[in-house]
N, C-alpha and C positions, 0 to 999 in steps of 0.2 A: 336489462340489467336490474338486479335487485339490490336494495340497500342492505347494509349489515348493521346489526345492533352494536357490534364491537368497534365499528369504524372510528367513532369519535373518541372512545376510550384509548385506542392505540395512538391517535394523533395527539391527544392531551398528554399521554405518558411520555411521548417522544420529546416533548418540550421541557421535560423535567430532568433533573440529574439522575433519577432512577430509570430514565428511559433512554439512556445512551446506547444500550444494546437491547433490542427487542427480538424475541423469538416467536414466530408463528408456526405452530405445528398442527397436524390434523391429517385426516385421510387424504389420499390423492384426489385431486379435482374438487376439493371443497371451496376453492376460490382464494387460496392464500396468495398466489402470485398477483391475481387481478386486484385484490384488496390492497396489497402492499404497494403496487405501482400506482394505484389511485390515490392512496393516502400520502405516499412519499414520491410524488411526481418529480421532485428535483434530485432524487437519489440516483446514482448510477446502478443499473440493473446488471447483475453478473450471474450467469447460469453455470453451475458446477457440473452439469450433465456431460459436457464435452470433455473426454479424457485428455485431449491434447492441451486445451486451455487450462484444465484442472492442474496439470503439472506446473504450468507457468505461474498460476496463482499461489500454489503451495510453496514455490521457491522464493516468494517475496517476503522481505523482512518487515518489521513493524513500521520502520521509517518510510518504506516504499508505499505501504498501505495508507499511511497518514497523508503522504504527499499526493499520490495518484487517485486514491479513493477515500476521501475524508467522510463521505456519506454514500453508503452503498447498500443495496439489497443483494444478499447472497442466497441464491435459490438452490435447493437440494444439497445443502451444505453438509448433510450427514455422509455424503459420498466422499468427502475429503475432510475427515475430522481434524487434521492438523491445522486447518484454517482457523478453527476455533481458538487454538493457542495464539495464532497471530493476532486475532481480534482482541484477545485478552491482553496481549502485550501493548497494543495501541491504547486500549482503555486505561491501562495502568500508567502510561506515560503522558497522555494528553487528554484534556477535558472536552475539546471541541468535536472530535469525530463522532459520528452516529452510524450504527449498523442495524440492519434488520436481517435476521437469519430465518430462512424458510426450510422446512423439511417435512416429509410425509411419514417418517419412521419414528415413532415415539421412543422406541428402545434405543436405537443408534444415536439419535439426535439428543434426546434429553439426558441420557446417561453421560454423554460427553459434556453437555452443557453444565450439568450439576457438578461434575468433577472439576471443570476448569473455570466456570463463570459464576460459581456460587457467590451470591451477594452483589453481583454486577449486572444481572439480567432480569428483564420482565418477560414472563412466558404467557402466551395466550394460545388457547386451543381453538381452532376453527372447525366448525361442524357443518354438515349440510344445513340448508336453510330451514329456519323455523317458520311456522304459519304466519306470524306477523311480518316476517321478512318476505315471504312469498306474496304477501298482499301489496308490496311496493312494486314500482315499475321503473324507478330510476334512482341514482345515488342521492338525489335531493329529496325524494319522498320520505316523509317521517315514518320511522318504524314505531308504531304505537305499542305501548305496553299492554300486554294482555291482562285480563282480570286476575289470572293466576299470578303473574309477576307482581302486580299491585298488591295482591293478598299477602305475599311474602315480604314486601318492602315497605308497606304502609301500616300504620297502627290500626286503622279501622278496616272492617270488611267493606270492599268496594260494592257499590250499588249493583244488584243483579236484577235485570228486567224480568217481569213475570212470564215472558215468552221470548224465545229465540226470534220469533217472527217480528218482534218490535224493535230489534236491533238495527239501527240505521246502517251499520257496517255489514249487515248480513250478506249482501251480494258479494262484496269483496272477500269476506272471510270464507264464504262457501266456495268461491272460485279457487282460493288458495288450497282449501282442503281437497277439492276435486282434482287439482293438479297433483297434490301429494299422493292421493289415493291411486292415481294411475302410474306416476313416475318417481315418487320420492322427492327428496329435497336437494339434489345436486344442481348447482347453478347453471351448468351447461344445458340442462334440459328445459330451461325457461325461455330458450330462443323460440320465438313464435314462428319462425320460418321452418322449424323441424316438423316433419310428419310424425304420426303415431309410431309408424314402423321404424323411423330413424331414431326416435327416442329409445325404443326398446333395443334396437341394435347397439346404441351407445352403451346401454346398461350391460348388455352381454359382453361387449368389448371391455368394459370396465372390469368385470369379474375376471376375464381372461388375463388382462394386464396385471391385475392385483396378484393373481397366482404366479404369473411368470416373472414379475419384477419385484413387487413389495415383499412377497413371501420369501423369495430367494435372497433378498437383502437381509432378512431377519435370520434365516437359517439355511444351511447348506443341505438342502433336501436331495437325497438320491432318487426318491420316488415321491411324487406329489399325490399319488392316488389316495393313500390313507388320509391325508390332509383334506383333500376334496370331499371324501366321504364324510368326514367329521363336519366340514362346512355345511353340507346338505342336511346332515342330522340336526345340527344346531338351528339352521333356518327352519326346518320342519317343526322343531320343538321350541320356537321362540316363546317367551313368557312362561316357560315351565321351569321346574326345579332341575338343576344340573347335577346328575349323578355320574361322577367321573368313571367309576368302575363299570357301571351299566353301559355308558356310552362307549367306553373302550372295548367292552365285550362285543358290542353290536357291530363294530367295524374292524375287529381283529387287531387291536392295539393293547398294550399294557396301560394300566391306569396312569402311571407317571408320564408316559408319552402323551396321552390324551390331555392331561393337565397342562403340559408344556405347549401343546398345539393351541389350547384354549387361550393361553397367555399371548400367543402370537396374534390371535384374532383381536384381543383387547388392545395390544400394543399398536396395532395398525388401524384402530378405530372402527373396526367392522361390527363390534358388539360391545356391550358392557354388562358386567355382572351386578345385579341388584342384591346386596347382602340381606340376609335375614336379620330382623331386629331381635336382639336377645338381651335387652337391657335389664330385664327383671329375672334374676336368677331363681326366684321362688316359683316361677311359672314354667310349665313344660312347653317350650317353644321350639319349633324346627330351626335348625341352623344352616340349612342348605340354601345356596344362592340361586337366584333366578337368572336365566339368560334373556337378554333383550337385544335383538338385532337392531343396529343403529339406523338403518334406512330401509324403507319398504320397497323402493325401487330396486335396490341391490338384492334384497331378499327374493323378489319376484324373479330376477335374473338367475340367481343361484338355483331356484326350484323350477325354473322354466315354466312359470305360471303367469296367468293374467286373470283379471276379474276381481270379484268381491273378496274382501278380506275375511279371513276366519276370525272368530272371537279372540283367539290368542294373538293373532297378528294385529288386531285392533287395539288390544291392550298394550302390546309393545309399541305401537305407533304413538299412543298417548303418553306412555311412560317416558319414551325417548324424547318426545316433544318437551315435556316438563324438565327432563334432564338437560336438554340443550338450552332452554331458557334460563335455568338456574346458572349454568356455566357461563352463558353469554353475559349475563348481568352481574356475574361474580357475587351471587347471593350466598350468604352464609347459611347453609342448610345441608343436611345429610338426608339421603334417600334410602329407604328400606322397604322390604315387604314383611308381612307378619303372618305366621301360620302356627296355630297351636296343634298339639297332638290330638285334641278332641274335635278338630274340624273347623274351627273359626279361622277365616282367612281374609286378610286385607291386602288388596293389590298394591297399594303404595302408601307408605307412611313417611311423611316429611318432618324431620326434627329440626327445630330451631332452638335458640337459647331459652326461650320462654315457653316452649310447648310444642305440641304436635298438630299436624293436619293429616287427616286420613282420607283416602280416596278409593272408592270402588269404581270399576270401569265396566260398563255394560254396552254392548253394541245394539241393544234393543231400542226400538222406536217408541216403546211404551213401558214406563217405569211405575212401580207401585211400592208400597211399604215393605213388601217381602224382600225387595232388593237391598234394603238397608239392614237386613238381619245381622250381618257380620259386624256392622258398626255399632250395634246396640251393646252397651256394657263394655265397650272397648277400653274406656278409661281405667277400668279396674286392673288392666294388664300393664299399664304404662307407669313410668316413674316421673312423668311431668304432666301438666295439664293437657287435656285434649281440647284444643282451641275451637276446632270446627271439623265436621266431616262432610264429604261431598260424594255424590254419585254423578259421574260423568257419563252421558249416554247420548243417543240420537233422538231422544224424546224432546220435542220443542218446548214443552212446558217446564217452568221452574216450579218445583214443589218443595215443601218443607215437611220433614218427618221427625218423629221423636221430639216434640216440643220445640222444633226449629233448630235442633242441634245437628241435623243432617239436611243438607241442601242438595236437591237433584237439579242439575242444570245441563243444558245442551253443551256438548264438549267443544264445539267450534266457537260458541259465544264466549266460553270460558278461556279457551287457549288461543283463539285467533286474535 
């Protein structure tokens, strides 16, 4: 069992007036139910999966909910949206009851929550495990903050060792990355009793279940084949610019349908779109979004591949790792990529209130100053200070380029 960054946040919030209703949403099998039952062990657990019991629960009025289930976890609540109205009614009449709502469909759950529970609910997104979480082995193990999260939450740049080899946490961090590099970050795959083949079989079944259940929850598809083709196309092209018209043409769809399918992938947490930064209207900047698949294990299953990551897959793995850590710690930051029409490209640009951090991602085990070329002069394009730039790579050496404004650092030391 791995500990979760968000565990203590949820527990603390539940003890406040703003935590009387908590929503945990995220992809299927990210550990929402396990987390909720661990944190809220004294709550009654109710699954809405069973259609027979579902009708019983939906017929209950607010008074019955308050009397029978004053503290409850409602799992897969998006399957019976009327229950959200009942919980709202309990909230409005009594202060003592507490509810945790779980759901794996962002669209169906959050749309109803925002309509009915606006101002009454705290929403948390649960993602596959981050590298610091993968480094833990029990609920009581501390999830240590990575250098990356410390960079975004502390005033000073955290100390970075001159070599990855000097990091005392190196074996633990490397083990976490080795696991992710094979299987991704889904909690079920951390079971040490599973064989390699069983883990890959789990991932294949996950993709099949996603298509047969989650996708059909989102939309009434007559034919899943075009959706599956787009899924494979997106996985093949992770960390590249998304051109809806070109993608649609390649799989025989119209552009509007391809855009709608893409939204389904986002709503079910299979990928996210990294927007292009276009804050300087005086510069010629690309406005196309980049695709990033959320989990490398799932990507492997979609493509039926195993083995070494490609450069694009490596970039997506690191960008999504930073995305998950920002979300888990609820850090105020926005993420972009940047591309100019004359060829300058920055893989990741993170904007905070007082400035930017820029990141180049290289799979190479040997980095030199040429790898910092797109970071040189970057500040001239931006409308806030460029606080620091980084090259994340597999090179164990920590190096400084451009008068120390660019730091090249081993990715696992920085993110683990």
